[in-house]
N, CA, C and O atoms as CSV, one atom per row, in Angstrom:
chain,resi,resn,atom,element,x,y,z
A,1,MET,N,N,0.842,-1.202,0.000
A,1,MET,CA,C,0.000,0.000,0.000
A,1,MET,C,C,0.880,1.255,0.000
A,1,MET,O,O,1.981,1.267,0.550
A,2,ASN,N,N,0.361,2.301,-0.629
A,2,ASN,CA,C,1.117,3.556,-0.718
A,2,ASN,C,C,0.708,4.466,0.439
A,2,ASN,O,O,-0.331,5.124,0.394
A,3,PHE,N,N,1.542,4.487,1.467
A,3,PHE,CA,C,1.191,5.244,2.668
A,3,PHE,C,C,1.199,6.748,2.394
A,3,PHE,O,O,0.414,7.485,2.990
A,4,GLU,N,N,2.075,7.213,1.500
A,4,GLU,CA,C,2.112,8.649,1.195
A,4,GLU,C,C,0.785,9.095,0.596
A,4,GLU,O,O,0.281,10.171,0.918
A,5,LEU,N,N,0.221,8.261,-0.279
A,5,LEU,CA,C,-1.058,8.604,-0.902
A,5,LEU,C,C,-2.151,8.634,0.155
A,5,LEU,O,O,-3.009,9.517,0.138
A,6,ILE,N,N,-2.126,7.672,1.077
A,6,ILE,CA,C,-3.124,7.620,2.148
A,6,ILE,C,C,-3.032,8.874,3.013
A,6,ILE,O,O,-4.050,9.458,3.385
A,7,ILE,N,N,-1.810,9.280,3.326
A,7,ILE,CA,C,-1.617,10.476,4.160
A,7,ILE,C,C,-2.135,11.711,3.428
A,7,ILE,O,O,-2.773,12.568,4.039
A,8,GLN,N,N,-1.870,11.809,2.136
A,8,GLN,CA,C,-2.331,12.966,1.359
A,8,GLN,C,C,-3.853,13.001,1.311
A,8,GLN,O,O,-4.453,14.062,1.480
A,9,LEU,N,N,-4.479,11.857,1.082
A,9,LEU,CA,C,-5.938,11.813,1.014
A,9,LEU,C,C,-6.547,12.147,2.370
A,9,LEU,O,O,-7.555,12.850,2.451
A,10,THR,N,N,-5.924,11.633,3.442
A,10,THR,CA,C,-6.438,11.899,4.787
A,10,THR,C,C,-6.329,13.378,5.120
A,10,THR,O,O,-7.273,13.970,5.643
A,11,SER,N,N,-5.186,13.977,4.820
A,11,SER,CA,C,-4.997,15.407,5.105
A,11,SER,C,C,-5.962,16.242,4.263
A,11,SER,O,O,-6.479,17.255,4.734
A,12,LEU,N,N,-6.202,15.826,3.031
A,12,LEU,CA,C,-7.139,16.549,2.174
A,12,LEU,C,C,-8.551,16.460,2.745
A,12,LEU,O,O,-9.280,17.452,2.763
A,13,LEU,N,N,-8.938,15.275,3.211
A,13,LEU,CA,C,-10.264,15.092,3.793
A,13,LEU,C,C,-10.415,15.942,5.047
A,13,LEU,O,O,-11.454,16.570,5.253
A,14,ILE,N,N,-9.384,15.963,5.883
A,14,ILE,CA,C,-9.421,16.772,7.109
A,14,ILE,C,C,-9.551,18.251,6.755
A,14,ILE,O,O,-10.296,18.988,7.401
A,15,THR,N,N,-8.823,18.678,5.724
A,15,THR,CA,C,-8.895,20.084,5.309
A,15,THR,C,C,-10.302,20.429,4.844
A,15,THR,O,O,-10.823,21.494,5.175
A,16,ILE,N,N,-10.924,19.528,4.072
A,16,ILE,CA,C,-12.276,19.776,3.563
A,16,ILE,C,C,-13.279,19.828,4.715
A,16,ILE,O,O,-14.218,20.623,4.691
A,17,LEU,N,N,-13.077,18.979,5.719
A,17,LEU,CA,C,-14.022,18.929,6.836
A,17,LEU,C,C,-13.820,20.091,7.795
A,17,LEU,O,O,-14.792,20.679,8.270
A,18,LEU,N,N,-12.564,20.428,8.084
A,18,LEU,CA,C,-12.279,21.460,9.086
A,18,LEU,C,C,-12.270,22.862,8.486
A,18,LEU,O,O,-12.430,23.838,9.220
A,19,GLY,N,N,-12.089,22.988,7.189
A,19,GLY,CA,C,-12.043,24.297,6.547
A,19,GLY,C,C,-13.253,25.157,6.882
A,19,GLY,O,O,-13.081,26.247,7.429
A,20,PRO,N,N,-14.476,24.713,6.576
A,20,PRO,CA,C,-15.674,25.507,6.883
A,20,PRO,C,C,-15.819,25.781,8.378
A,20,PRO,O,O,-16.306,26.844,8.764
A,21,LEU,N,N,-15.406,24.846,9.214
A,21,LEU,CA,C,-15.513,25.042,10.662
A,21,LEU,C,C,-14.601,26.178,11.108
A,21,LEU,O,O,-15.013,27.039,11.885
A,22,ILE,N,N,-13.364,26.183,10.617
A,22,ILE,CA,C,-12.409,27.239,10.982
A,22,ILE,C,C,-12.896,28.588,10.456
A,22,ILE,O,O,-12.819,29.595,11.160
A,23,ILE,N,N,-13.398,28.611,9.219
A,23,ILE,CA,C,-13.908,29.865,8.645
A,23,ILE,C,C,-15.091,30.364,9.468
A,23,ILE,O,O,-15.212,31.564,9.715
A,24,GLY,N,N,-15.956,29.459,9.890
A,24,GLY,CA,C,-17.110,29.843,10.709
A,24,GLY,C,C,-16.670,30.428,12.035
A,24,GLY,O,O,-17.218,31.436,12.482
A,25,LEU,N,N,-15.680,29.806,12.673
A,25,LEU,CA,C,-15.192,30.317,13.959
A,25,LEU,C,C,-14.571,31.698,13.783
A,25,LEU,O,O,-14.771,32.578,14.620
A,26,LEU,N,N,-13.819,31.896,12.698
A,26,LEU,CA,C,-13.216,33.210,12.442
A,26,LEU,C,C,-14.306,34.250,12.198
A,26,LEU,O,O,-14.194,35.383,12.665
A,27,ALA,N,N,-15.351,33.879,11.476
A,27,ALA,CA,C,-16.440,34.817,11.191
A,27,ALA,C,C,-17.145,35.201,12.489
A,27,ALA,O,O,-17.458,36.372,12.702
A,28,ILE,N,N,-17.397,34.221,13.357
A,28,ILE,CA,C,-18.056,34.492,14.635
A,28,ILE,C,C,-17.177,35.406,15.484
A,28,ILE,O,O,-17.675,36.321,16.141
A,29,ARG,N,N,-15.872,35.156,15.466
A,29,ARG,CA,C,-14.954,35.966,16.270
A,29,ARG,C,C,-14.942,37.405,15.756
A,29,ARG,O,O,-14.902,38.344,16.551
A,30,GLN,N,N,-14.976,37.586,14.436
A,30,GLN,CA,C,-14.986,38.939,13.869
A,30,GLN,C,C,-16.304,39.640,14.199
A,30,GLN,O,O,-16.310,40.842,14.462
A,31,GLU,N,N,-17.410,38.911,14.188
A,31,GLU,CA,C,-18.701,39.505,14.527
A,31,GLU,C,C,-18.719,39.920,15.991
A,31,GLU,O,O,-19.353,40.909,16.358
A,32,GLY,N,N,-18.010,39.146,16.834
A,32,GLY,CA,C,-17.945,39.473,18.258
A,32,GLY,C,C,-17.219,40.787,18.484
A,32,GLY,O,O,-17.540,41.530,19.412
A,33,LEU,N,N,-16.226,41.078,17.623
A,33,LEU,CA,C,-15.484,42.327,17.760
A,33,LEU,C,C,-16.344,43.468,17.220
A,33,LEU,O,O,-15.918,44.623,17.234
């Protein structure tokens, strides 16, 4: 198995899942200011 490919896919999936969450938290923080 190609572990590098697995790591890249996993990191990409994490980025896709956490991206909107981080953007939402930043937006809420800016609205708080």
